[in-house]
C-alpha positions in Angstrom: 7.2 -58.6 27.7 7.6 -55.2 26.5 8.8 -54.1 22.9 11.4 -51.4 22.9 10.0 -48.0 21.4 13.5 -46.9 20.1 14.5 -49.3 18.1 14.9 -50.4 14.4 14.1 -48.6 10.9 11.6 -46.6 12.9 13.9 -45.1 15.5 16.2 -44.2 12.9 13.8 -42.3 10.3 12.1 -40.4 13.3 16.2 -39.3 14.3 16.7 -38.2 10.9 13.7 -36.1 10.2 13.8 -34.6 13.7 17.7 -33.7 12.8 15.7 -31.9 9.6 13.3 -30.3 11.7 10.6 -32.5 9.6 7.7 -34.6 10.5 7.2 -38.1 8.7 4.7 -38.4 5.3 3.1 -42.0 5.4 1.1 -42.9 2.3 -1.4 -45.9 2.8 -2.2 -48.2 -0.1 -3.6 -51.4 -0.7 -1.2 -54.3 -1.5 -2.2 -55.9 -4.6 -4.3 -53.2 -6.0 -5.0 -52.9 -8.7 -2.9 -56.0 -9.5 0.6 -57.3 -8.3 2.9 -55.6 -10.7 1.2 -52.2 -10.5 0.9 -52.5 -7.0 5.1 -52.8 -7.0 5.2 -49.7 -9.0 3.2 -47.8 -7.0 5.1 -48.5 -4.2 8.2 -47.7 -5.9 6.4 -44.2 -6.9 5.8 -43.5 -3.3 9.3 -43.8 -2.1 10.8 -42.2 -4.8 8.6 -38.9 -4.4 9.5 -38.8 -0.8 7.6 -41.3 1.1 9.2 -41.3 4.7 7.9 -44.9 5.6 4.8 -47.3 4.1 1.6 -48.3 5.7 0.3 -50.7 3.5 -3.1 -53.2 3.6 -3.6 -56.7 2.8 -7.0 -56.9 1.1 -9.6 -58.6 3.5 -13.6 -59.2 2.5 -15.1 -57.2 5.5 -13.1 -54.1 6.2 -14.9 -52.7 8.8 -13.0 -49.9 10.0 -12.5 -49.0 6.2 -14.8 -46.1 4.2 -16.0 -47.0 0.5 -12.5 -45.7 -0.8 -10.5 -48.4 0.8 -13.3 -51.1 0.7 -12.8 -50.8 -3.2 -9.3 -51.0 -3.4 -9.7 -54.4 -1.2 -12.2 -55.7 -4.3 -9.9 -54.8 -6.9 -7.0 -56.7 -5.2 -9.0 -59.6 -4.3 -10.7 -59.4 -7.8 -6.8 -59.5 -9.3 -6.4 -62.8 -7.4 -4.6 -61.3 -4.8 -4.2 -63.4 -1.5 -1.9 -62.6 1.6 1.1 -65.1 0.4 1.3 -62.4 -3.0 1.3 -59.7 -0.7 4.3 -60.9 1.3 5.7 -61.5 -2.0 5.4 -57.7 -2.9 6.4 -57.2 0.5 9.5 -59.0 -0.4 10.6 -57.3 -3.6 10.2 -54.0 -1.8 12.7 -54.8 0.8 15.1 -55.9 -1.6 15.0 -52.7 -3.3 14.7 -50.1 -0.7 16.6 -51.4 2.5 15.8 -48.5 4.8 12.3 -47.4 4.6 9.9 -48.4 7.5 7.4 -50.6 6.3 3.9 -51.2 8.2 0.7 -53.6 8.1 -2.7 -52.3 8.9 -4.7 -55.0 8.5 -7.8 -57.3 10.4 -7.2 -59.9 12.9 -8.8 -62.6 10.8 -6.2 -62.4 8.3 -3.9 -62.9 11.2 -5.8 -65.9 13.2 -6.3 -67.5 9.9 -2.8 -68.1 9.1 -2.0 -68.6 13.2 -0.7 -65.6 14.7 3.1 -66.6 15.4 3.0 -68.2 12.1 2.1 -64.7 10.1 4.3 -62.4 12.1 6.9 -64.5 11.3 6.4 -64.6 7.6 5.9 -60.5 8.2 9.3 -60.4 9.5 10.6 -62.6 6.6 9.1 -60.3 4.3 10.7 -57.3 5.6 7.6 -55.7 7.4 8.6 -53.3 10.5 5.3 -53.3 12.2 1.8 -54.6 12.2 -1.5 -52.7 13.3 -4.3 -54.6 13.6 -7.6 -52.5 13.6 -10.0 -54.3 14.9 -8.5 -55.7 18.3 -8.6 -53.1 21.1 -6.1 -52.8 23.6 -7.5 -54.7 26.3 -7.4 -58.1 24.0 -3.6 -56.5 22.1 -1.3 -58.8 24.3 -1.0 -62.0 22.3 -0.3 -60.4 19.2 2.2 -57.7 21.4 4.0 -61.4 22.6 4.2 -62.3 18.8 5.4 -59.4 17.1 8.0 -59.1 20.0 9.1 -62.9 19.6 9.1 -61.7 15.9 11.3 -58.8 15.9 8.2 -56.8 14.8 6.7 -53.6 16.2 3.1 -53.6 17.2 1.3 -50.6 16.6 -1.1 -49.4 19.0 -4.0 -46.7 18.3 -4.8 -44.1 20.9 -8.4 -42.8 20.1 -8.9 -38.7 20.3 -10.8 -39.1 23.7 -8.5 -42.0 25.1 -8.3 -41.7 29.0 -5.3 -41.3 31.1 -5.5 -45.4 32.0 -5.5 -46.0 28.4 -2.8 -43.5 27.6 -0.8 -45.2 30.5 -0.9 -48.6 28.8 0.0 -47.7 25.6 3.2 -45.9 26.9 3.8 -49.5 28.6 3.5 -51.1 25.5 3.5 -49.3 22.2 6.7 -49.4 20.1 7.8 -48.1 16.7 5.0 -45.4 16.5 1.6 -44.5 17.8 -1.5 -44.1 15.4 -3.1 -41.4 16.6 -6.8 -41.2 15.4 -7.7 -37.7 13.8 -11.4 -38.3 14.3 -13.7 -41.4 15.5 -15.7 -43.4 12.7 -14.4 -45.4 9.5 -11.6 -44.0 7.0 -11.6 -41.8 4.3 -11.0 -38.2 2.7 -14.1 -37.4 2.5 -14.8 -36.6 6.3 -12.6 -33.8 7.6 -9.8 -34.8 10.4 -10.1 -33.1 13.8 -6.6 -32.1 14.3 -5.3 -32.9 17.9 -4.9 -30.2 20.1 -1.1 -29.6 21.5 -2.7 -30.8 24.9 -3.4 -34.1 23.3 0.3 -34.9 22.1 1.6 -33.2 25.1 -0.1 -36.0 27.1 0.9 -38.4 24.8 4.6 -37.5 25.6 3.6 -37.7 29.5 2.9 -40.9 29.2 6.1 -42.0 26.7 4.5 -43.1 24.0 5.6 -44.3 20.7 5.9 -41.0 18.8 2.6 -40.3 17.3 1.4 -39.9 13.6 -2.1 -38.9 12.9 -4.2 -40.6 10.5 -7.9 -40.7 9.1 -8.6 -38.2 7.2 -5.5 -36.6 6.4 -5.8 -35.2 2.4 -4.3 -32.0 2.5 -1.2 -30.3 2.9 -2.7 -28.0 5.4 -4.0 -31.0 7.4 -0.4 -32.3 7.2 1.3 -29.1 8.4 -1.4 -28.6 11.5 -0.5 -32.3 12.7 3.2 -31.5 12.5 2.0 -27.8 14.5 0.0 -29.7 16.7 3.2 -31.6 17.6 2.2 -34.9 16.0 6.0 -36.7 14.6 4.0 -37.4 11.3 0.6 -38.0 9.3 -0.7 -40.9 7.4 -2.6 -40.7 4.6 -5.0 -43.4 3.0 -7.9 -42.6 1.1 -6.4 -39.4 -0.5 -3.5 -42.0 -1.8 -5.7 -44.6 -2.8 -8.6 -42.2 -4.8 -6.0 -41.1 -7.2 -5.1 -45.0 -7.9 -8.7 -45.6 -8.2 -9.3 -42.3 -10.6 -6.4 -43.3 -13.0 -7.0 -47.2 -13.5 -6.7 -46.8 -17.2 -4.0 -44.4 -17.4 -0.7 -45.6 -15.6 0.9 -42.6 -16.7 -1.6 -40.5 -15.2 -1.5 -42.1 -12.1 2.2 -42.3 -11.2 2.4 -38.6 -12.5 -0.1 -37.7 -9.9 0.7 -40.0 -7.1 4.7 -38.2 -7.1 3.2 -35.1 -7.2 0.6 -35.5 -4.3 3.3 -37.4 -2.2 5.9 -34.8 -2.6 3.5 -32.2 -2.0 2.2 -33.8 1.3 5.9 -34.8 2.2 6.9 -30.7 1.6 4.4 -29.8 4.3 5.8 -31.7 6.9 9.0 -29.5 7.4 8.9 -27.3 10.5 
């Protein structure tokens, strides 16, 4: 089985952006950080200020691929009592308000396995989720998740590391859908480490293998990095730690938090214009 690359909200988003000569800007935040209601308001702020899609985490106690910023976001959400069913409740409310924006989950396999793979994917679809990326599942072990995704009308996002072999890229080309998460560098997430923008040659290779449109992530924190990614041929950029940092620095002042988040998203989005 193979999930089509060109269906659903991601297809519509990329087509609309291409017509406007823009790339996608996709902020990442942790669902439930710092609490249920604030989290929902944060998501509204991101959308209202220009986010083309959302990439969202589900809090987890052992986030091995995350740097300290996102780890602390998980701890805050877990400390507020947020669990996966609360995250789905947030997503259902968000989807009821915003019918068209693509929503992706970026999470760890234990969260999926604990609920049962098919059950988790079904719950995600019912909550309005478009895609799932599982950070700790290598490509060679991804088929069971891809099958569950297809069975539940979810697009399984695959990771393309910057040093991927032709064999790996060929497999990603076969199995990818929605978009491809192109790592800007190796290691854990974090705005503290500079992104290594991929050369145009790498993006051309991705196109050769017909992978789903590449969005570059890991270390994206400035408009200049977004612009460089778009100019290198990426379809867009994902920014996580830089977004979550704004939340962390303004926990005591909701007004400042939303103002700074809005300004950040608007500035990063402006950098996607070709």
